[in-house]
Backbone as XML, in Angstrom:
<?xml version="1.0"?>
<chain id="A" units="angstrom">
  <residue number="1" name="MET">
    <atom name="N" x="-100.730" y="-3.137" z="39.988"/>
    <atom name="CA" x="-100.579" y="-4.571" z="39.754"/>
    <atom name="C" x="-99.273" y="-4.877" z="39.038"/>
  </residue>
  <residue number="2" name="ALA">
    <atom name="N" x="-98.385" y="-5.756" z="39.482"/>
    <atom name="CA" x="-97.116" y="-6.126" z="38.854"/>
    <atom name="C" x="-97.368" y="-7.032" z="37.554"/>
  </residue>
  <residue number="3" name="GLN">
    <atom name="N" x="-96.696" y="-6.500" z="36.625"/>
    <atom name="CA" x="-96.566" y="-7.315" z="35.320"/>
    <atom name="C" x="-95.731" y="-8.488" z="35.389"/>
  </residue>
  <residue number="4" name="ARG">
    <atom name="N" x="-96.183" y="-9.479" z="34.783"/>
    <atom name="CA" x="-95.440" y="-10.796" z="34.781"/>
    <atom name="C" x="-94.827" y="-10.760" z="33.653"/>
  </residue>
  <residue number="5" name="VAL">
    <atom name="N" x="-93.526" y="-11.423" z="33.627"/>
    <atom name="CA" x="-92.642" y="-11.445" z="32.323"/>
    <atom name="C" x="-92.698" y="-13.043" z="32.332"/>
  </residue>
  <residue number="6" name="LYS">
    <atom name="N" x="-92.883" y="-13.513" z="30.961"/>
    <atom name="CA" x="-92.821" y="-15.082" z="30.742"/>
    <atom name="C" x="-91.523" y="-15.217" z="29.992"/>
  </residue>
  <residue number="7" name="ARG">
    <atom name="N" x="-90.704" y="-15.903" z="30.353"/>
    <atom name="CA" x="-89.628" y="-16.491" z="29.598"/>
    <atom name="C" x="-89.347" y="-17.892" z="29.274"/>
  </residue>
  <residue number="8" name="ALA">
    <atom name="N" x="-88.867" y="-18.152" z="28.167"/>
    <atom name="CA" x="-88.736" y="-19.625" z="27.807"/>
    <atom name="C" x="-87.145" y="-19.659" z="27.391"/>
  </residue>
  <residue number="9" name="PHE">
    <atom name="N" x="-86.638" y="-20.831" z="27.569"/>
    <atom name="CA" x="-85.254" y="-21.219" z="27.494"/>
    <atom name="C" x="-85.344" y="-22.361" z="26.522"/>
  </residue>
  <residue number="10" name="THR">
    <atom name="N" x="-84.580" y="-22.476" z="25.607"/>
    <atom name="CA" x="-84.348" y="-23.646" z="24.673"/>
    <atom name="C" x="-82.823" y="-24.053" z="24.658"/>
  </residue>
  <residue number="11" name="TYR">
    <atom name="N" x="-82.794" y="-25.335" z="25.238"/>
    <atom name="CA" x="-81.477" y="-25.949" z="25.251"/>
    <atom name="C" x="-81.404" y="-26.996" z="24.240"/>
  </residue>
  <residue number="12" name="ARG">
    <atom name="N" x="-80.264" y="-27.171" z="23.766"/>
    <atom name="CA" x="-79.832" y="-28.312" z="22.822"/>
    <atom name="C" x="-78.717" y="-29.194" z="23.372"/>
  </residue>
  <residue number="13" name="PHE">
    <atom name="N" x="-78.856" y="-30.507" z="23.209"/>
    <atom name="CA" x="-77.543" y="-31.153" z="23.850"/>
    <atom name="C" x="-77.301" y="-32.342" z="22.668"/>
  </residue>
  <residue number="14" name="TYR">
    <atom name="N" x="-76.151" y="-32.893" z="22.507"/>
    <atom name="CA" x="-75.661" y="-33.515" z="21.662"/>
    <atom name="C" x="-75.150" y="-34.854" z="22.347"/>
  </residue>
  <residue number="15" name="PRO">
    <atom name="N" x="-75.888" y="-35.702" z="22.504"/>
    <atom name="CA" x="-75.510" y="-37.108" z="23.185"/>
    <atom name="C" x="-74.316" y="-37.660" z="22.227"/>
  </residue>
  <residue number="16" name="THR">
    <atom name="N" x="-73.596" y="-38.452" z="23.104"/>
    <atom name="CA" x="-72.813" y="-39.416" z="22.474"/>
    <atom name="C" x="-73.438" y="-40.535" z="21.806"/>
  </residue>
  <residue number="17" name="PRO">
    <atom name="N" x="-73.083" y="-41.417" z="20.858"/>
    <atom name="CA" x="-73.603" y="-42.396" z="20.299"/>
    <atom name="C" x="-74.278" y="-43.440" z="21.326"/>
  </residue>
  <residue number="18" name="GLU">
    <atom name="N" x="-73.387" y="-43.638" z="22.409"/>
    <atom name="CA" x="-73.823" y="-44.469" z="23.695"/>
    <atom name="C" x="-75.024" y="-43.906" z="24.508"/>
  </residue>
  <residue number="19" name="GLN">
    <atom name="N" x="-74.897" y="-42.683" z="24.618"/>
    <atom name="CA" x="-75.961" y="-42.037" z="25.214"/>
    <atom name="C" x="-77.291" y="-41.863" z="24.541"/>
  </residue>
  <residue number="20" name="ALA">
    <atom name="N" x="-77.159" y="-41.743" z="23.284"/>
    <atom name="CA" x="-78.372" y="-41.731" z="22.326"/>
    <atom name="C" x="-78.845" y="-43.270" z="22.347"/>
  </residue>
  <residue number="21" name="GLU">
    <atom name="N" x="-78.163" y="-44.171" z="22.351"/>
    <atom name="CA" x="-78.697" y="-45.455" z="22.361"/>
    <atom name="C" x="-79.330" y="-45.715" z="23.712"/>
  </residue>
  <residue number="22" name="GLN">
    <atom name="N" x="-78.894" y="-45.300" z="24.818"/>
    <atom name="CA" x="-79.457" y="-45.493" z="26.072"/>
    <atom name="C" x="-80.838" y="-44.844" z="26.058"/>
  </residue>
  <residue number="23" name="LEU">
    <atom name="N" x="-80.704" y="-43.554" z="25.651"/>
    <atom name="CA" x="-82.051" y="-42.649" z="25.604"/>
    <atom name="C" x="-82.975" y="-43.431" z="24.824"/>
  </residue>
  <residue number="24" name="ALA">
    <atom name="N" x="-82.768" y="-43.883" z="23.648"/>
    <atom name="CA" x="-83.517" y="-44.640" z="22.790"/>
    <atom name="C" x="-84.239" y="-45.827" z="23.679"/>
  </residue>
  <residue number="25" name="ARG">
    <atom name="N" x="-83.373" y="-46.504" z="24.219"/>
    <atom name="CA" x="-83.789" y="-47.802" z="24.958"/>
    <atom name="C" x="-84.928" y="-47.353" z="26.102"/>
  </residue>
  <residue number="26" name="THR">
    <atom name="N" x="-84.383" y="-46.306" z="26.881"/>
    <atom name="CA" x="-85.165" y="-45.927" z="27.720"/>
    <atom name="C" x="-86.476" y="-45.500" z="27.276"/>
  </residue>
  <residue number="27" name="PHE">
    <atom name="N" x="-86.655" y="-44.517" z="26.297"/>
    <atom name="CA" x="-88.012" y="-44.046" z="25.731"/>
    <atom name="C" x="-88.722" y="-45.134" z="25.271"/>
  </residue>
  <residue number="28" name="GLY">
    <atom name="N" x="-88.206" y="-46.318" z="24.567"/>
    <atom name="CA" x="-88.912" y="-47.348" z="24.111"/>
    <atom name="C" x="-89.264" y="-48.195" z="25.096"/>
  </residue>
  <residue number="29" name="CYS">
    <atom name="N" x="-88.656" y="-48.391" z="26.165"/>
    <atom name="CA" x="-89.157" y="-49.309" z="27.395"/>
    <atom name="C" x="-90.451" y="-48.399" z="28.117"/>
  </residue>
  <residue number="30" name="ALA">
    <atom name="N" x="-90.105" y="-47.002" z="28.110"/>
    <atom name="CA" x="-91.321" y="-46.267" z="28.986"/>
    <atom name="C" x="-92.527" y="-46.383" z="27.900"/>
  </residue>
  <residue number="31" name="ARG">
    <atom name="N" x="-92.500" y="-46.199" z="26.713"/>
    <atom name="CA" x="-93.580" y="-46.392" z="25.971"/>
    <atom name="C" x="-94.174" y="-47.776" z="25.943"/>
  </residue>
  <residue number="32" name="LEU">
    <atom name="N" x="-93.432" y="-48.865" z="25.993"/>
    <atom name="CA" x="-93.865" y="-50.267" z="26.108"/>
    <atom name="C" x="-94.531" y="-50.483" z="27.429"/>
  </residue>
  <residue number="33" name="VAL">
    <atom name="N" x="-94.031" y="-49.911" z="28.480"/>
    <atom name="CA" x="-94.845" y="-50.048" z="29.737"/>
    <atom name="C" x="-96.088" y="-49.158" z="29.871"/>
  </residue>
  <residue number="34" name="TYR">
    <atom name="N" x="-96.291" y="-48.103" z="29.327"/>
    <atom name="CA" x="-97.384" y="-47.323" z="29.189"/>
    <atom name="C" x="-98.364" y="-48.132" z="28.332"/>
  </residue>
  <residue number="35" name="ASN">
    <atom name="N" x="-98.043" y="-48.513" z="27.295"/>
    <atom name="CA" x="-98.953" y="-49.141" z="26.453"/>
    <atom name="C" x="-99.446" y="-50.515" z="26.985"/>
  </residue>
  <residue number="36" name="LYS">
    <atom name="N" x="-98.505" y="-51.168" z="27.672"/>
    <atom name="CA" x="-99.063" y="-52.451" z="28.320"/>
    <atom name="C" x="-99.832" y="-52.382" z="29.556"/>
  </residue>
  <residue number="37" name="ALA">
    <atom name="N" x="-99.579" y="-51.357" z="30.299"/>
    <atom name="CA" x="-100.360" y="-50.946" z="31.336"/>
    <atom name="C" x="-101.711" y="-50.602" z="31.116"/>
  </residue>
  <residue number="38" name="LEU">
    <atom name="N" x="-101.674" y="-49.712" z="29.939"/>
    <atom name="CA" x="-103.023" y="-49.312" z="29.341"/>
    <atom name="C" x="-103.946" y="-50.351" z="28.968"/>
  </residue>
  <residue number="39" name="GLU">
    <atom name="N" x="-103.293" y="-51.476" z="28.268"/>
    <atom name="CA" x="-103.989" y="-52.583" z="27.664"/>
    <atom name="C" x="-104.482" y="-53.517" z="28.928"/>
  </residue>
  <residue number="40" name="GLU">
    <atom name="N" x="-103.741" y="-53.751" z="29.890"/>
    <atom name="CA" x="-104.386" y="-54.251" z="31.211"/>
    <atom name="C" x="-105.398" y="-53.425" z="31.827"/>
  </residue>
  <residue number="41" name="ARG">
    <atom name="N" x="-105.345" y="-52.204" z="31.898"/>
    <atom name="CA" x="-106.267" y="-51.431" z="32.695"/>
    <atom name="C" x="-107.585" y="-51.412" z="31.932"/>
  </residue>
  <residue number="42" name="SER">
    <atom name="N" x="-107.488" y="-51.358" z="30.390"/>
    <atom name="CA" x="-108.769" y="-51.254" z="29.567"/>
    <atom name="C" x="-109.348" y="-52.626" z="29.632"/>
  </residue>
  <residue number="43" name="ARG">
    <atom name="N" x="-108.572" y="-53.783" z="29.611"/>
    <atom name="CA" x="-109.053" y="-55.109" z="29.693"/>
    <atom name="C" x="-109.804" y="-55.247" z="31.024"/>
  </residue>
  <residue number="44" name="ALA">
    <atom name="N" x="-109.293" y="-54.997" z="32.098"/>
    <atom name="CA" x="-110.007" y="-55.068" z="33.420"/>
    <atom name="C" x="-111.117" y="-54.317" z="33.614"/>
  </residue>
  <residue number="45" name="TYR">
    <atom name="N" x="-111.258" y="-53.099" z="32.768"/>
    <atom name="CA" x="-112.497" y="-52.402" z="32.896"/>
    <atom name="C" x="-113.509" y="-52.713" z="32.026"/>
  </residue>
  <residue number="46" name="THR">
    <atom name="N" x="-113.156" y="-53.187" z="30.802"/>
    <atom name="CA" x="-114.353" y="-53.773" z="29.869"/>
    <atom name="C" x="-114.818" y="-55.078" z="30.344"/>
  </residue>
  <residue number="47" name="ARG">
    <atom name="N" x="-113.825" y="-55.872" z="30.773"/>
    <atom name="CA" x="-114.291" y="-57.225" z="30.987"/>
    <atom name="C" x="-114.883" y="-57.454" z="32.418"/>
  </residue>
  <residue number="48" name="GLU">
    <atom name="N" x="-114.304" y="-56.643" z="33.401"/>
    <atom name="CA" x="-114.725" y="-56.977" z="34.772"/>
    <atom name="C" x="-115.427" y="-55.597" z="35.408"/>
  </residue>
  <residue number="49" name="GLY">
    <atom name="N" x="-115.304" y="-54.616" z="34.610"/>
    <atom name="CA" x="-115.854" y="-53.284" z="35.389"/>
    <atom name="C" x="-114.909" y="-52.942" z="36.473"/>
  </residue>
  <residue number="50" name="ARG">
    <atom name="N" x="-113.700" y="-53.315" z="36.523"/>
    <atom name="CA" x="-112.883" y="-53.079" z="37.661"/>
    <atom name="C" x="-111.696" y="-52.017" z="37.169"/>
  </residue>
  <residue number="51" name="LYS">
    <atom name="N" x="-111.611" y="-51.101" z="38.189"/>
    <atom name="CA" x="-110.526" y="-50.126" z="38.040"/>
    <atom name="C" x="-109.185" y="-50.618" z="38.501"/>
  </residue>
  <residue number="52" name="VAL">
    <atom name="N" x="-107.819" y="-50.559" z="37.803"/>
    <atom name="CA" x="-106.778" y="-50.825" z="38.354"/>
    <atom name="C" x="-106.047" y="-49.829" z="38.742"/>
  </residue>
  <residue number="53" name="SER">
    <atom name="N" x="-105.413" y="-49.652" z="40.008"/>
    <atom name="CA" x="-104.829" y="-48.713" z="40.726"/>
    <atom name="C" x="-103.446" y="-48.707" z="40.344"/>
  </residue>
  <residue number="54" name="TYR">
    <atom name="N" x="-102.752" y="-47.378" z="40.626"/>
    <atom name="CA" x="-101.485" y="-47.469" z="40.429"/>
    <atom name="C" x="-100.701" y="-48.298" z="41.066"/>
  </residue>
  <residue number="55" name="GLY">
    <atom name="N" x="-100.928" y="-48.715" z="42.188"/>
    <atom name="CA" x="-100.201" y="-49.715" z="42.926"/>
    <atom name="C" x="-100.372" y="-51.158" z="42.275"/>
  </residue>
  <residue number="56" name="GLU">
    <atom name="N" x="-101.236" y="-51.398" z="41.966"/>
    <atom name="CA" x="-101.374" y="-52.719" z="41.011"/>
    <atom name="C" x="-100.528" y="-52.592" z="39.787"/>
  </residue>
  <residue number="57" name="SER">
    <atom name="N" x="-100.501" y="-51.441" z="38.980"/>
    <atom name="CA" x="-99.736" y="-51.422" z="37.762"/>
    <atom name="C" x="-98.307" y="-51.472" z="38.237"/>
  </residue>
  <residue number="58" name="SER">
    <atom name="N" x="-97.903" y="-50.778" z="39.151"/>
    <atom name="CA" x="-96.544" y="-50.854" z="39.674"/>
    <atom name="C" x="-95.946" y="-52.232" z="40.102"/>
  </residue>
  <residue number="59" name="ALA">
    <atom name="N" x="-96.981" y="-53.044" z="40.731"/>
    <atom name="CA" x="-96.619" y="-54.523" z="40.990"/>
    <atom name="C" x="-96.577" y="-55.324" z="39.701"/>
  </residue>
  <residue number="60" name="ALA">
    <atom name="N" x="-97.381" y="-54.919" z="38.708"/>
    <atom name="CA" x="-97.385" y="-55.655" z="37.499"/>
    <atom name="C" x="-96.161" y="-55.405" z="36.679"/>
  </residue>
  <residue number="61" name="LEU">
    <atom name="N" x="-95.400" y="-54.053" z="36.956"/>
    <atom name="CA" x="-94.400" y="-53.634" z="36.246"/>
    <atom name="C" x="-93.269" y="-54.769" z="36.881"/>
  </residue>
  <residue number="62" name="THR">
    <atom name="N" x="-93.220" y="-54.725" z="38.307"/>
    <atom name="CA" x="-92.123" y="-55.622" z="38.836"/>
    <atom name="C" x="-92.333" y="-57.102" z="38.403"/>
  </residue>
  <residue number="63" name="GLN">
    <atom name="N" x="-93.403" y="-57.675" z="38.125"/>
    <atom name="CA" x="-93.556" y="-59.057" z="37.645"/>
    <atom name="C" x="-93.070" y="-58.997" z="36.113"/>
  </residue>
  <residue number="64" name="TRP">
    <atom name="N" x="-93.307" y="-57.961" z="35.396"/>
    <atom name="CA" x="-93.069" y="-58.005" z="33.960"/>
    <atom name="C" x="-91.354" y="-58.083" z="33.823"/>
  </residue>
  <residue number="65" name="LYS">
    <atom name="N" x="-90.636" y="-57.476" z="34.845"/>
    <atom name="CA" x="-89.221" y="-57.391" z="34.773"/>
    <atom name="C" x="-88.699" y="-58.681" z="35.183"/>
  </residue>
  <residue number="66" name="ARG">
    <atom name="N" x="-89.417" y="-59.606" z="35.798"/>
    <atom name="CA" x="-89.015" y="-60.874" z="36.242"/>
    <atom name="C" x="-89.087" y="-61.900" z="35.106"/>
  </residue>
  <residue number="67" name="THR">
    <atom name="N" x="-89.858" y="-61.696" z="34.055"/>
    <atom name="CA" x="-90.277" y="-62.582" z="33.081"/>
    <atom name="C" x="-88.863" y="-62.599" z="31.957"/>
  </residue>
  <residue number="68" name="GLN">
    <atom name="N" x="-88.749" y="-63.688" z="31.273"/>
    <atom name="CA" x="-87.718" y="-63.751" z="30.328"/>
    <atom name="C" x="-88.020" y="-62.858" z="29.137"/>
  </residue>
  <residue number="69" name="GLU">
    <atom name="N" x="-89.333" y="-62.881" z="28.736"/>
    <atom name="CA" x="-89.756" y="-61.958" z="27.671"/>
    <atom name="C" x="-89.483" y="-60.424" z="27.896"/>
  </residue>
  <residue number="70" name="LEU">
    <atom name="N" x="-89.695" y="-59.958" z="29.057"/>
    <atom name="CA" x="-89.590" y="-58.515" z="29.426"/>
    <atom name="C" x="-88.582" y="-58.134" z="30.307"/>
  </residue>
  <residue number="71" name="GLY">
    <atom name="N" x="-87.632" y="-59.127" z="30.489"/>
    <atom name="CA" x="-86.555" y="-58.919" z="31.498"/>
    <atom name="C" x="-85.691" y="-57.672" z="31.254"/>
  </residue>
  <residue number="72" name="PHE">
    <atom name="N" x="-85.611" y="-57.296" z="29.915"/>
    <atom name="CA" x="-84.821" y="-56.095" z="29.451"/>
    <atom name="C" x="-85.213" y="-54.828" z="30.185"/>
  </residue>
  <residue number="73" name="LEU">
    <atom name="N" x="-86.526" y="-54.739" z="30.690"/>
    <atom name="CA" x="-86.994" y="-53.604" z="31.535"/>
    <atom name="C" x="-86.130" y="-53.330" z="32.675"/>
  </residue>
  <residue number="74" name="GLY">
    <atom name="N" x="-85.556" y="-54.238" z="33.140"/>
    <atom name="CA" x="-84.421" y="-54.215" z="34.422"/>
    <atom name="C" x="-83.385" y="-53.392" z="33.951"/>
  </residue>
  <residue number="75" name="GLU">
    <atom name="N" x="-82.796" y="-53.345" z="32.635"/>
    <atom name="CA" x="-81.629" y="-52.682" z="32.232"/>
    <atom name="C" x="-81.757" y="-51.199" z="32.233"/>
  </residue>
  <residue number="76" name="VAL">
    <atom name="N" x="-83.042" y="-50.602" z="32.234"/>
    <atom name="CA" x="-82.981" y="-49.138" z="32.265"/>
    <atom name="C" x="-83.411" y="-48.606" z="33.503"/>
  </residue>
  <residue number="77" name="SER">
    <atom name="N" x="-83.213" y="-47.395" z="33.677"/>
    <atom name="CA" x="-83.616" y="-46.873" z="35.078"/>
    <atom name="C" x="-85.232" y="-46.977" z="35.291"/>
  </residue>
  <residue number="78" name="SER">
    <atom name="N" x="-85.606" y="-47.365" z="36.590"/>
    <atom name="CA" x="-86.929" y="-47.438" z="36.701"/>
    <atom name="C" x="-87.732" y="-46.430" z="36.725"/>
  </residue>
  <residue number="79" name="VAL">
    <atom name="N" x="-87.231" y="-45.047" z="37.081"/>
    <atom name="CA" x="-87.906" y="-43.813" z="37.293"/>
    <atom name="C" x="-88.681" y="-43.549" z="35.998"/>
  </residue>
  <residue number="80" name="PRO">
    <atom name="N" x="-88.172" y="-43.385" z="34.871"/>
    <atom name="CA" x="-88.941" y="-43.158" z="33.638"/>
    <atom name="C" x="-90.065" y="-44.344" z="33.487"/>
  </residue>
  <residue number="81" name="LEU">
    <atom name="N" x="-89.898" y="-45.386" z="33.716"/>
    <atom name="CA" x="-90.944" y="-46.561" z="33.861"/>
    <atom name="C" x="-92.071" y="-46.308" z="34.885"/>
  </residue>
  <residue number="82" name="GLN">
    <atom name="N" x="-91.652" y="-45.825" z="36.051"/>
    <atom name="CA" x="-92.711" y="-45.443" z="36.939"/>
    <atom name="C" x="-93.442" y="-44.184" z="36.700"/>
  </residue>
  <residue number="83" name="GLN">
    <atom name="N" x="-92.710" y="-43.158" z="36.081"/>
    <atom name="CA" x="-93.317" y="-42.037" z="35.565"/>
    <atom name="C" x="-94.500" y="-42.283" z="34.533"/>
  </residue>
  <residue number="84" name="ALA">
    <atom name="N" x="-94.071" y="-43.271" z="33.600"/>
    <atom name="CA" x="-95.067" y="-43.636" z="32.582"/>
    <atom name="C" x="-96.428" y="-44.208" z="33.249"/>
  </residue>
  <residue number="85" name="LEU">
    <atom name="N" x="-96.209" y="-44.900" z="34.376"/>
    <atom name="CA" x="-97.374" y="-45.364" z="35.033"/>
    <atom name="C" x="-98.125" y="-44.372" z="35.705"/>
  </residue>
  <residue number="86" name="ARG">
    <atom name="N" x="-97.395" y="-43.284" z="36.182"/>
    <atom name="CA" x="-98.051" y="-42.146" z="36.981"/>
    <atom name="C" x="-98.855" y="-41.230" z="35.831"/>
  </residue>
  <residue number="87" name="HIS">
    <atom name="N" x="-98.311" y="-41.158" z="34.642"/>
    <atom name="CA" x="-98.987" y="-40.445" z="33.683"/>
    <atom name="C" x="-100.143" y="-41.139" z="33.239"/>
  </residue>
  <residue number="88" name="LEU">
    <atom name="N" x="-100.121" y="-42.394" z="33.222"/>
    <atom name="CA" x="-101.434" y="-43.238" z="33.032"/>
    <atom name="C" x="-102.340" y="-43.098" z="34.034"/>
  </residue>
  <residue number="89" name="GLN">
    <atom name="N" x="-102.007" y="-43.026" z="35.261"/>
    <atom name="CA" x="-102.870" y="-42.902" z="36.278"/>
    <atom name="C" x="-103.563" y="-41.788" z="36.162"/>
  </residue>
  <residue number="90" name="ALA">
    <atom name="N" x="-102.911" y="-40.637" z="35.912"/>
    <atom name="CA" x="-103.474" y="-39.248" z="35.833"/>
    <atom name="C" x="-104.441" y="-39.358" z="34.615"/>
  </residue>
  <residue number="91" name="ALA">
    <atom name="N" x="-104.140" y="-39.821" z="33.461"/>
    <atom name="CA" x="-105.020" y="-39.954" z="32.366"/>
    <atom name="C" x="-106.223" y="-40.601" z="32.930"/>
  </residue>
  <residue number="92" name="PHE">
    <atom name="N" x="-106.398" y="-41.660" z="33.594"/>
    <atom name="CA" x="-107.593" y="-42.395" z="33.895"/>
    <atom name="C" x="-108.159" y="-41.664" z="34.903"/>
  </residue>
  <residue number="93" name="THR">
    <atom name="N" x="-107.453" y="-40.873" z="35.930"/>
    <atom name="CA" x="-108.178" y="-40.118" z="36.934"/>
    <atom name="C" x="-108.961" y="-39.169" z="35.971"/>
  </residue>
  <residue number="94" name="ASN">
    <atom name="N" x="-108.383" y="-38.198" z="35.305"/>
    <atom name="CA" x="-109.023" y="-37.231" z="34.557"/>
    <atom name="C" x="-110.130" y="-37.886" z="33.758"/>
  </residue>
  <residue number="95" name="PHE">
    <atom name="N" x="-110.023" y="-38.911" z="33.036"/>
    <atom name="CA" x="-111.059" y="-39.593" z="32.221"/>
    <atom name="C" x="-112.448" y="-39.841" z="33.171"/>
  </residue>
  <residue number="96" name="PHE">
    <atom name="N" x="-112.127" y="-40.396" z="34.132"/>
    <atom name="CA" x="-113.217" y="-40.687" z="35.035"/>
    <atom name="C" x="-113.735" y="-39.449" z="35.680"/>
  </residue>
  <residue number="97" name="ALA">
    <atom name="N" x="-113.165" y="-38.346" z="35.982"/>
    <atom name="CA" x="-113.661" y="-37.082" z="36.547"/>
    <atom name="C" x="-114.105" y="-36.246" z="35.424"/>
  </residue>
  <residue number="98" name="LYS">
    <atom name="N" x="-114.209" y="-36.924" z="34.019"/>
    <atom name="CA" x="-114.808" y="-36.050" z="32.858"/>
    <atom name="C" x="-113.966" y="-34.789" z="32.586"/>
  </residue>
  <residue number="99" name="ARG">
    <atom name="N" x="-112.645" y="-34.812" z="32.777"/>
    <atom name="CA" x="-111.937" y="-33.626" z="32.566"/>
    <atom name="C" x="-111.186" y="-33.872" z="31.330"/>
  </residue>
</chain>
């Protein structure tokens, strides 16, 4: 039987001040979207016994971007925001499957 070799690589990068600011904004927005969607899902489940789907969360994100209060979400890439919603969906799926 062949032996497997595990390798790991560590990379370091040095962003410019502008890149560091954009990364911080993106991470902050992703965290806000995750927490806001978590709050909405938890509220729907505890009050109504209803599960919120990924599609509903994604539609809510679109609505949040259209508000004056959360309009800044449209200034960052939507990819990390959608990924935050997918991670939340996976967490809820695993929770209800008792994993």
